[in-house]
N, C-alpha and C positions, 0 to 999 in steps of 0.2 A: 274648316279643314276639308280638303278634297280626299275622297276615299274611292277605292275600287275603280270601277269603270269610268267614273267622272274624270279621273286622272288620265285614263286611256283616251277618252274623247278629246280632252284638252290637248294632249300630246299628238293625237292623230290629226287634228285640225291643223296644228302648226306644221307637222311633217308633210301633210298633203299640200300645204301652201309653199313648201320648199325648204323649211327649216331643217337643219341637220344636227341640231342639239336640243335635247329636252332638259330643261333646267328643273331642279328641285327634287331629284330622286332621293327618297328617304326622308324628305322634309315633311313636317306636319306643322300645324298652327302658323301658317304663312311664313314658314322658314325659321321659326323660333326654336323648334325642337327637331332633333334628328332621331329617327327610329330605325335601328338596324333591320328589323323585320319589314318595315315599310320599304326600306331600300331594296331588299330581296324581292319583295312583291313588285315594286316599281321596275326592277330589272326585267321581270317577266312581262309586265305591261309594255315596256319599251320594245321588247322582242316581238310582241304581237303587233305593235305599230310598225316596226321595221318590216315585218312579214307582209302587212297590208300594203305599205307604200311600194314594196317591190313589184306589186301588180300580180295579175292572174294571167297565166299563159292561156291563150285561146287558139286552139287548133282542132282539127278533126280528131286527133288523138286525145287531147285533154277534154274535149266535149263528148268523147265516146260516141260519135255519130254512128259508126258501124254497129256498135253494141246496141244502141237505142233502136236502130232498125231491126236488128236480129231478135231482140227480146220483145219489142212491141209494148203496147200499153198494158199496164198492170203487171208487167213481168218482174222478175227478181234481178235487180241490178247489184244488190249487195254482195252476191256470191261471185261476181265476175272478177277475173284477174285484173282488169283495168281499174275497177273500183278500188281494189286493195292497193294497187300500185299508186294510184293518184291520191288516195286518202292520206298517205304518208307525207304528202307535200303540203298538207294543211297545217295551220298553226298547231303546235304541240305544247300547250302549257303544262307545267308540272304542278304548280301550286293550286290551280283552279281545277277542281274535281268535277268531271263530267259524268260520273256514274249515277245510276238511278238512286233515289233516296234510300231505299232499303239496303242496298249494297254499301252506300256511303256511311250510313249509320252503323252497319255491321263492322265497318273498318274503323270505328271510333267517332265518326261524325265530326271530324275536325274541319273547320272552315279554312279558307285560303290564308287568312292572317295567322291562324294557329300553325299551319304548315310552314309559313314564312318565318315565324318565330323559331321553330325547330331547325329550319335550314340555316338561319342566321347564327344560331348557337353552334351548329355543326361547323360552319365556316370559320367562326371565331376560334373554335377549339382546335381545328385541324389544319387550316390553311397555312402553308409556309411559303411566302413569296420568295422568288428567286432574288438573291441579293443583287444590288446594282453594281455595275463594274466600277472600278476605281476611277476611270476616266470620267464617268458620269458624276460620281460623287465629288470629284475635284471641280468639275464645271459648275455643279449646283452650288458649291461653296463660293465659287467666284461670283456667280450671279447674285447671291445674297450679300456678299461683301460689297459689290458694286452698288447695289441698291441702298445698302446702309450708308455708304459714303455719299451717295447722291442726296440723301435727306439729312446728312450731318450726324449720323449715329456713331460713326467711327472716324 
């Protein structure tokens, strides 16, 4: 069973090679089992892959060349406006906690999978998808009936 960033690396390698579909989200045990929490976690991993494949903008602005010259060696870059502006463009995972251990433990010490379980339960309890239009429902029924006739079911 692939877990954690092993799935990220598997998906990333395929995406960097040009694939535009990551198969197996939510699946465990070679696809024998589906896990709603794993699906939520895999959604976040896929977002991280998509963010990476989109590339990194390289310019004087994003490299903060002027700030580097102004601050100089051993200076404070974290308090600069450009640092704050550009850090928001980095990957922003929700389930993977980047806090220091003491703060993480103080907030309950829940790992990414535990947070994914909670999010999956929330989605299952609260999500209300928009109903499909009547035209779509009719066309879906037609597709199924055509497939059934093609294999002799009806």
